[in-house]
N, C-alpha and C positions, 0 to 999 in steps of 0.2 A: 350328557353322556360321557364326555371326556373326563369330567370329575369322577363319575362312577368307575371308569376304567382305571384311573389313577388310584382310587381307593382299593380296588381289587388287587392291583399290583403290589401296593403297600402291604396288604394283608398277607399275600403270598410270601413276601420277604420276611415278615415278622412272625410267621407261623412257628409255634413252639415245636422244636424238632423231636420232643418226646411224645408228641401227639400224632396219631394216625389220621384223625378226623377232627376238624374244628368247624363249628357252626356258630355264626354270630348274627343276632338280631334278625332272624330269618322268618319271613312270612310267605305263605303260598295260598293263592286263591284261584278259583276257576270261574270262568264266565259261564253262566247258565244260558243255554240255548233253548228257545221255545219255538214250536211250530208256528208258522205264520197263519193268522186267521183266514179262512177261506170264504166264509159266508158273512153276511151283514150281521147276523146274530152273534157270531163268534167275535166279530170286530167290536161290537158293542160291549160284550161280556169281558173280553180280554184287552180292552183299550189301553189299560195301564201296563201291559207287558211289552210295549214298544221300546221302553228304555231297558238297556242291558242290566242284568242283575248278576251279582258276584257272590260266590260262596267261599268264605275263608276257611281253608282246611287246617292250616297251621299258623299259629300266632306267636310271634316274638320268641322263637326257639333259640336257645343258647346251650350248646353241648360241647364238651371236650372229651374225646375218647383217646386214651393213651395207647401207644404201641404195645401189643401183647395182651390187651384187655379182651375179655369175652363178655359182651354186653347184650342183654335182652331188651327188646322193645315190647311192652305189654299194654293191653288196653282192649276195650270192647270193639266190636266191628264198627267201622266208620269213625274211629277216634283220630285217625290220621297217621298211624304208625307205618303202614305200608307205603303211603305217600312219602313219608320221611325217608324210608329206605331207598325209594326210587330217586329222591333228590340227592342222596349220598352217592348213588351210582352215576348221576348226571343224565339219567333218562329224562328226568324233569329238571327244570331250573326254577329257582325261587323268584318271586316277584320283588321281594325286598331282602336285603341282607346278603350274606355270603356263606358258602360251604366250600371248605378246602380239604383235600385229602393228601396224604403224604405216604406214597408207596404204591406198588402195583396192585390193582384192585380187580377182583372177579366177583360175580354175583349169580345167585340162583333165585330169580324172582318169578319167572313164569316157565311152565313146562315147555320144553322144546324151543325156547327162544333162541334164535340163531341156527336152528336146524332146518335143513331143506327136506321136505317130506318125500321127495322122489329119489333122494340119494340114500345109500345104505348107512347104517350106523358107523361103520368104519370110515367111510368118506366124510361123514359129518364130524367125526373126531378131528380129522385134519382141518376141516373148515373152521370148526369152533375153536380149536386150540390156536389156530393161526390168528384169529381175532384177538386172542389174549396175548399175542406177540411172540409165540413160539415159532421157530424155523422148522422147515421140513425135517431136517436132521434131528432136531430136538424131539419132535413128535415121534419120529421113527423109534427113538430110544425108549419112549414111554408108552407106546401104543399097546404093547402086550400087558403092561401093568394096568392100563386103563380098562382094557377089555376084561381082564381077570377080575378086577374089582366090581365091574358092572354085572358080572355073572350072566351075561346075555348069550354066551356060547355061540352056536351057529347063527342065532338071530342077528348077530352083529353085521352079517352080510345081506340082511334083508332091508328093503326100503323102510325108512323111519315111519312112513304113513301107516305101516302095518303094526306099529308098536302100540301097546296099551299105555295108559297114563303112568303106570308103575315102571314100565320099561323105559319110557322117556326120562323119568326121574333118575333111574339107575345110570343111564348114559350121561345125563347132564351133570349129576353129582360127581361121577367118576372123572369127567373131564375137568370140572372146576377145581377139584382138590389136587390135580396133577399139573397145574400150570405155574406153580411156584409163586402164587399171588401172596402179597403181604397182608392184604385186607380181603376178607371174605364176608359177603353180605348175603343173608339167606332169609327168604320169606316163606313161611308155612309149607314149603315144598316137601319138607321131611315128613309130613303127615300122609303123603301119598305112597302107595306100595305096601307090600306085605310086611308083617311084623319082623321077620328075619332081617330084611334089608334096612328097615327103619332102625333096628338095633345096631346093625353094622355101621350105618351112617352116624348114629349117635356116638358110638365108640370111636369112630374116626375123628369126629369133631372134638371129642374129649382129648384125644391124643394131640390134635392141632392146637387146642386151647392151652396145652402145657408147653407149647413151643413159643416162638416169638410172633406167631400169627395174631392178627387182630380180627376178631369175629364179632359181627353184629347180626343178631337173629331175631326175627319176628315169629312168635309162636304163642299158641293158646295152651300148649302142654306145660303147665306151670311146674309140675314135678320134675320134668326133664330140665327145664330152665334152672331150677334150684340146684340141680346136680352139676350142670354144665357151666353156668354163668356166675361170675363173682359180683356182677353189678346188673341192676335192672332199672329201666327208665319207664315210668308209667305215663303214657300219653292219654289225656282225658280232654275230649272236646277240643282237640287241636292245640292243647297246651301241655307243658310238662308239669304234672301234678306231684310226682315224687321221683327222686333220682338218688340211688344209694345202694347199699348192700342188698343183693338179690332176695334173700330170705325175708328181710324186713319190708321191702317194697311189695313183695308178693302177699305177705300177711295183711298189709294195709289195703291192698287191692281187693283181696277176698272179703274183708270185712264190709267194704262198700258194696260189693257185687252180690253178697249173700242176702 
């Protein structure tokens, strides 16, 4: 364990300062849990399930994402791309290898994550933004801008439990883009809500992509990815199959999927 700690400290020191995210020799697996057999018949049939089994979701992942890059993770359902995004946020941790980030990070992975259902949208803005490191005074300066972008109007003072999934998304996205994060991680959340707000979010991301922000996005909307991202990483059965120019990688992905 002491050796692993020393290795991680060394990696932090030598991380390339031009990179926002560095992933080295990373593996992630989950332990499969089975129900215990209750009857004699189940014990006889499932006798070999006594030993733990593991499912390797990601295998030997090595990625450098430079500061200011807008990168898409593409792949079929179950390929491991959303798990990879959660590992970047440190919601999950790798079983082997390292993941290092360089800069203030915010994420949009699950609707309403960090929101308290019994508090209003306004109150949740303060709670959520404070999690990202903003002071009360900093949130006071931005709250009108956050509410205006969300287009929630008077609903902002209603309990969040009364919100639809689209309203959740509006509030979550509005907070996330107003906390001055240097790295923004987004998972399929932009497919929720009406077309008008989806377009508004897309245009905002396009604006952010032309700044110094680093954006990593998981999406099945390949047309939008091609417009938004300069680079795409194709995750296939837990491994990096292709990594390069977004248009080229998407074309290769479509040839296999069609």
